[in-house]
N, C-alpha and C positions, 0 to 999 in steps of 0.2 A: 585335894588329897587323892581322889580317884585318878585324876590325870597323872599325878606323880607315880602312882603304882603302875599304871599302864606304861609309862616311860621306862621305869626300871625293868619291866618285862620285855620290852622290845629291843633294848640296847644290845642284847646278846645274840640277836638273830637278824641277819640282813633282810630276809624275806619278811619278817614281821615289821622291821623298820620301814621297809618299802611300803607295806600295806598301811602302816600308820601315817606316813607322809602323804600317800595318795588319798587316804580318807580325809585328812585335815585339809589338803589342797582342794578336794571336791567340796568340802563344807564351806570353806572361806572364799574360794574363787567363784563368786556368784554376784549377781546385781545387788543383792542386799548389802554387800560389803561397801558399795560405792558411797552410800548416803553419809557415812561417818568417816570417810577417808578423803585425803586431799585430792585424790584422783577425780573426785566429783567436780573439781574446778575446770580442768580441761574438757571434761565430758559435757560441759554446758555449751560447747561451741561446735560448729560444723566445718568452718574453714581450716585447712591444714595449718596455716601460719598462726591463726588464733589459738588452735589447740597447743601448738608448740610453745608459744610465748606464755600462755596461761599455765601450762604444765610446768615450764621451767621456773616461773616465779612462785608458783605454789610449792614446788619441790624445794626451792631455795629457803623458804620460811618454815619448812616442815620439821620443826623440832619444838617440843613442849606439848601442851595440851591440844588435842586434835580439834576440839571445838573452837579454840582460839585460832588455831592455824587456818581453819576453813573460814572463820569470820573475817580474819585479816586478809586472806587471799581474795575473798569476795569484795572487800573494801578496795583492794588494788584494782580489781576488774572494773568496779564502779568509777574509780577515778580515771580510768581509761575509757569511760563511756561504753563499757562492755564491748569494745571493738579493739582489742589489743594490737593487732597487726596494723590497722589504720592509724592508731595513736602512735605506735612506735615509729612508723615511717613518715608520718605527716605532721607530727606535733613540733612545736618550737620550744625555745627555752622558757618562754612565758607559761606555756602549758604545763611544764614540769613543776612549776611552783605549787601545783595542786598536791604534790607529794611531800612538801616541806613539813607537814605534820605527821607523816606516816612513821610508825615504829612497830617492830615486832621483836621483842626481846632485845638482843644486841644489834639487830639489823635496823639501822636508823635511816633518817631521811637522806643523808649524804650517800649512804650505801645504795639506797633505792634509786636515787636519781642517777648515780653512775651506772647501775644495772640497766636502766632504761636507755641511757646514752650508748652503752656498749651493745645492747640489742639492736639499736638503730644502726650502728656501725656494721654489725654482723649481717643484718638483712639488706643494707644498702651496698655494702662493699665485699661481702663474703658469701652471698647467695643463701643466707639463712642458717639456722641451727643444724638442720639436717645435713646440709652440705659441709659444714665445718667438721662435725663428728665423722661423717663418712670419709671426707678427705683425710682427716687425721688417722683413721683406721688404715686406709690405703698407704699413707705415708709412713706410719710408724709400725704397722704390721700387727698391732694388738689393740684391744679396747682400752687397756691401761694407757698405752701411748696416745690413743685418740683423746682420752680425757685430759692428759697433760698438754697435748697440742691445743685442744679447745681452750684450756685455761690461759695459754699464752696469747691466743687471739683475743680472748675476752678482756684481758688486761693490757692490751696494746695502746689504749688511750691513757692520757694522764689521769692519775687517780690517787686517792689517799691509801697509804699502806694498810690501814686498818680494814679496808674493804676486801682485801685479798683473802681474809679468813673465811669469807662466806662462799668461796669456791674451793673445795678441798683439793689437795695436791697429793695424789698417790705416790708421786716421786719422792715425797717426804714421808711416806708410809702412812698417810691418812686413809681411813677406810672409805671415804667418799660416798657415804651412805646415800646422801640426797641426790647426787649425780647418778649413781647406779639405779636408784629408784626411778628417777626421771627417764633414764634410758630404758628401763623395763617398761614403763608406760608407753614410750614411743616406738619401741622395737618389737616387743613380744606380740606374736599373733595369738589372739585369745578368742576362742569360740564361745566364751561364757559372758562376754559383754562387759569385762572389767578393763583389762589392758587394751590400749588403743591400736597398736601395731601399724602405725602409719609411715614407718621408715623401713622400706623393704631392702634398702642397700646394705643394711647391717644384719647379719645372721644372728638370730636369737640364741644360738648355741654359744656365741662368743660373750654373752652378757655375764656380768658378775652379780652375785646375790647381794642385795643391800644388807648391811650389817649394822644393827644397833644393839642396845642393851638387851631388849626382849629377845630378839632372834639369836643374839650371841649366847645368852644364858641357856636358851632352849637347845641350841645346837650342841652345847657342851653336855647338857643332860642326856642328849641322845647319842653322844659319842661321835658326832659329825665334826666336831671342832675341839682341838686340844690346846691351841694357843690361848694364853690367858688374856692378852690385850686385844681390844677390838680395833685392829689396825689393818693396813692393806694386806700384810702377810696372812692375817686371819681370814680376810675376804677370799684370798686365793685358795687357802686350805679348805674353807667351807665349800666354795664353789666346786672344787675338785671332788669333794665328797658327794655333793649333790649330782654331779655328772655321772657318777656310778649308777644312779637310779634312773636318770633320764638325760643322756648326753646331748640330745637335740633341744631340750627345753629345761635346763637345770634350774633356772630362777623361778619356775612355777612354784617351787617349794617354799619360796619366800612367804607365800600366803599361809602355808602350814606352820612355818616357824614363828612368824609374827603373831598370827592368830592364836595358836596354842600357847605361845609364850605369854600373851596377855591373859589368857584363860588361867594359866598356871599361877600367874601373879595374883589374880583375883581370888 
């Protein structure tokens, strides 16, 4: 209730809203945040390619209960002998049988095995995830275009139609929350020890804010977002609002919106 009163007070003042966002960003963007967040999965690794693969797979299954997400992401890493890059590039079809029993909500074994095969294709034939997103940005001229380009590359192998739903398509107006979160992890330069910032070829000012139910509801309470649907148009509207407060690092406020959204819910 106290949080709600504070929100009502700051909505009418840009300076007070800025102070609120900065306060919440500083509170949530700290190492304590990592323990209960999926970003803890890529942070277990030191090799760039391990970080990328672990981060991508953890982000892919990041919906639902966060404890379950982390538990299942750790399970994925263990099935890859906690060496994801080596597994992706050196494993054979027989090794993939270890994933026949994996499931996270609607992400099933068939989806998982395709993801591993596609990642192998990306690292063996497209120079890795970093290269695909960076090339997509240069080719298409926007991060939205880069995500669409990545999705095309990701599904260039034969696959089940059902598997496509696990990579959101902003060209179809999907919010692409998990991809935007993954890109925040990989791109954003963070001196607080949370985001990893290992992709210097992409400027963090081009990132879009991950949008889910919690951050969307909080953004509307704060007057940062007016669109009712949590879709790509809402992502663009919200990110444009956040750029008013920090044009060089707008997605840092994802911590403020997500964290205070959860607090408001509780």
